[in-house]
C-alpha positions as CSV (number, residue, x, y, z in Angstrom):
1,M,138.7,83.3,153.8
2,T,135.8,81.5,152.3
3,W,133.0,83.8,151.2
4,R,129.7,82.7,152.6
5,A,126.1,84.2,152.2
6,P,125.5,86.9,154.9
7,E,123.1,86.4,157.8
8,I,119.8,88.3,157.5
9,D,117.8,90.2,160.0
10,R,114.3,88.7,158.4
11,S,111.3,91.2,158.7
12,H,108.3,89.9,159.8
13,E,105.2,90.1,157.8
14,P,102.8,93.2,159.0
15,Y,99.8,92.0,160.9
16,V,97.6,95.1,160.4
17,G,97.9,97.7,157.7
18,D,96.5,99.3,154.6
19,E,96.8,97.3,151.6
20,R,99.8,99.0,150.3
21,T,101.5,98.0,153.8
22,M,100.4,94.6,153.7
23,L,101.6,94.1,150.2
24,E,105.0,95.7,150.8
25,G,105.3,93.9,154.1
26,W,104.5,90.5,152.9
27,L,106.9,91.0,149.7
28,D,109.6,92.1,151.9
29,Y,108.9,88.9,154.1
30,H,109.4,86.8,151.1
31,R,112.4,88.6,149.9
32,D,114.2,88.4,153.2
33,T,113.1,84.5,153.1
34,L,115.0,83.7,150.2
35,L,118.2,85.3,151.6
36,H,117.6,83.6,155.0
37,K,117.6,80.1,153.1
38,C,121.1,81.0,151.6
39,A,122.7,82.1,154.8
40,G,126.1,80.8,155.8
41,L,126.4,78.7,152.7
42,T,129.5,78.8,150.7
43,A,129.5,79.7,147.0
44,E,129.8,75.9,146.2
45,Q,127.0,75.4,148.2
46,L,124.9,77.9,146.5
47,R,125.9,76.5,143.3
48,T,124.6,72.9,144.6
49,A,121.7,71.8,142.4
50,S,118.7,70.5,144.0
51,V,118.5,67.0,142.2
52,E,118.9,65.5,138.8
53,P,117.7,66.2,136.2
54,S,117.1,69.7,137.6
55,T,119.5,72.3,137.5
56,L,118.0,74.7,140.0
57,T,120.3,76.1,142.8
58,L,120.2,78.6,145.4
59,L,122.3,81.1,143.6
60,G,120.3,80.5,140.3
61,L,117.1,81.5,142.3
62,V,118.8,84.7,143.8
63,R,119.9,85.5,140.6
64,H,116.4,84.9,138.8
65,M,114.4,87.0,141.7
66,A,116.7,89.9,141.0
67,D,116.1,90.0,137.3
68,V,112.2,89.4,138.1
69,E,112.2,92.3,140.4
70,R,113.9,94.6,137.7
71,W,111.2,93.2,134.9
72,W,108.1,93.5,136.9
73,F,108.8,96.8,139.0
74,R,111.2,98.7,136.9
75,I,110.9,97.7,133.1
76,R,107.1,97.1,133.2
77,A,105.4,99.1,135.8
78,A,107.8,102.1,135.5
79,G,108.5,101.9,132.2
80,E,112.3,102.1,132.7
81,D,114.1,101.4,129.4
82,I,116.7,99.4,130.7
83,P,118.0,95.6,129.9
84,G,117.1,92.3,131.8
85,L,120.2,91.5,134.1
86,Y,120.9,88.4,132.4
87,D,119.7,88.5,128.7
88,D,121.2,85.8,126.8
89,S,119.6,84.9,123.4
90,D,121.2,81.4,123.6
91,D,119.7,80.7,126.8
92,P,116.4,82.5,128.3
93,D,116.7,81.1,131.5
94,A,120.4,82.3,132.0
95,D,119.5,83.8,135.4
96,L,118.8,80.2,136.4
97,N,121.4,78.2,134.7
98,A,124.5,80.1,134.3
99,V,125.8,79.6,137.6
100,A,129.0,77.9,137.5
101,D,131.2,81.1,137.0
102,A,128.8,83.4,138.6
103,D,130.1,85.3,141.6
104,P,127.7,84.8,144.6
105,A,128.7,87.9,146.2
106,E,128.2,89.9,143.2
107,A,124.8,88.3,142.8
108,F,123.7,89.2,146.3
109,A,124.9,92.7,145.7
110,T,122.8,92.9,142.4
111,F,119.8,91.3,144.3
112,R,120.0,93.8,147.2
113,A,120.5,96.8,144.5
114,E,117.6,95.6,142.4
115,V,115.3,95.1,145.7
116,E,116.1,98.9,146.4
117,A,115.4,100.1,142.9
118,A,112.1,98.1,142.6
119,R,111.1,99.8,145.9
120,K,112.2,103.1,144.6
121,A,110.3,102.5,141.1
122,A,107.0,101.5,143.0
123,A,107.0,104.2,145.6
124,D,105.4,106.7,143.5
125,L,103.1,104.4,141.4
126,S,99.5,103.8,142.8
127,L,98.3,100.4,143.1
128,D,95.8,101.3,140.4
129,H,98.5,102.6,137.8
130,T,98.0,100.7,134.8
131,F,100.5,99.5,132.2
132,P,100.3,97.3,129.0
133,R,101.8,93.8,129.1
134,P,102.4,92.7,125.2
135,R,101.7,89.2,124.8
136,R,103.3,86.8,122.2
137,D,100.3,86.7,119.9
138,G,100.7,90.4,119.2
139,Q,97.8,91.1,121.6
140,G,98.2,92.9,125.1
141,D,96.7,93.2,128.5
142,E,96.2,96.0,130.8
143,M,97.7,95.3,134.1
144,N,98.3,97.6,137.2
145,V,100.8,97.5,140.0
146,R,98.5,95.7,142.6
147,W,98.9,92.8,140.4
148,V,102.7,93.2,140.2
149,Y,102.8,93.0,143.9
150,V,100.5,89.8,144.2
151,H,102.6,88.0,141.3
152,M,105.8,89.1,143.4
153,I,104.4,87.5,146.6
154,E,103.3,84.6,144.6
155,E,106.7,84.0,142.6
156,Y,108.6,84.3,145.9
157,A,106.6,82.1,147.9
158,R,106.9,79.3,145.0
159,H,110.7,79.6,144.8
160,N,111.0,79.9,148.6
161,G,109.5,76.5,148.9
162,H,112.1,75.5,146.2
163,A,114.8,76.9,148.4
164,D,113.6,75.2,151.5
165,L,114.3,71.7,149.7
166,I,117.5,72.7,148.1
167,R,118.8,74.0,151.5
168,E,117.9,70.8,153.1
169,R,119.6,68.8,150.4
170,I,122.5,70.8,151.2
171,D,122.9,70.6,154.8
172,G,119.8,69.2,156.4
173,V,118.5,72.6,157.4
174,T,114.7,73.1,157.5
175,G,112.3,75.6,158.7
176,D,110.9,79.0,158.0
């Protein structure tokens, strides 16, 4: 039997709530939207690039967002001492690029695990909790967890736009 990306019961964004509820709700909506864009596709379809010369794929986006979840919530905000998921000194974008032999079932399981770990890492952190963000020039910035939520919503929204176009190219499916 051919593996296919699982169907998803996508959560809807909240219409009323405090700041944390709204940020978490919108982030969950965008997390689910990425998986929704992949639902029902085969491994081969998930590895289909958007359009030359781009190598962007839905599988690459799932891997990338798993890594981004880990990076911002666990490594940066919560200060966990763990490696990135797809660290490769030869290709800093291996999460996006190294999909030819990647196992989609494993990538989807990793994505779900990282989302859950990110939720746990952020659960006890105030939105005002700050942490350092070192810059390449040796300087640093102070950031807070609120910024991470806003950034993650923006990151998913941008990549979900990419996912819309890739999915349409694969099988013509469009929409939310």
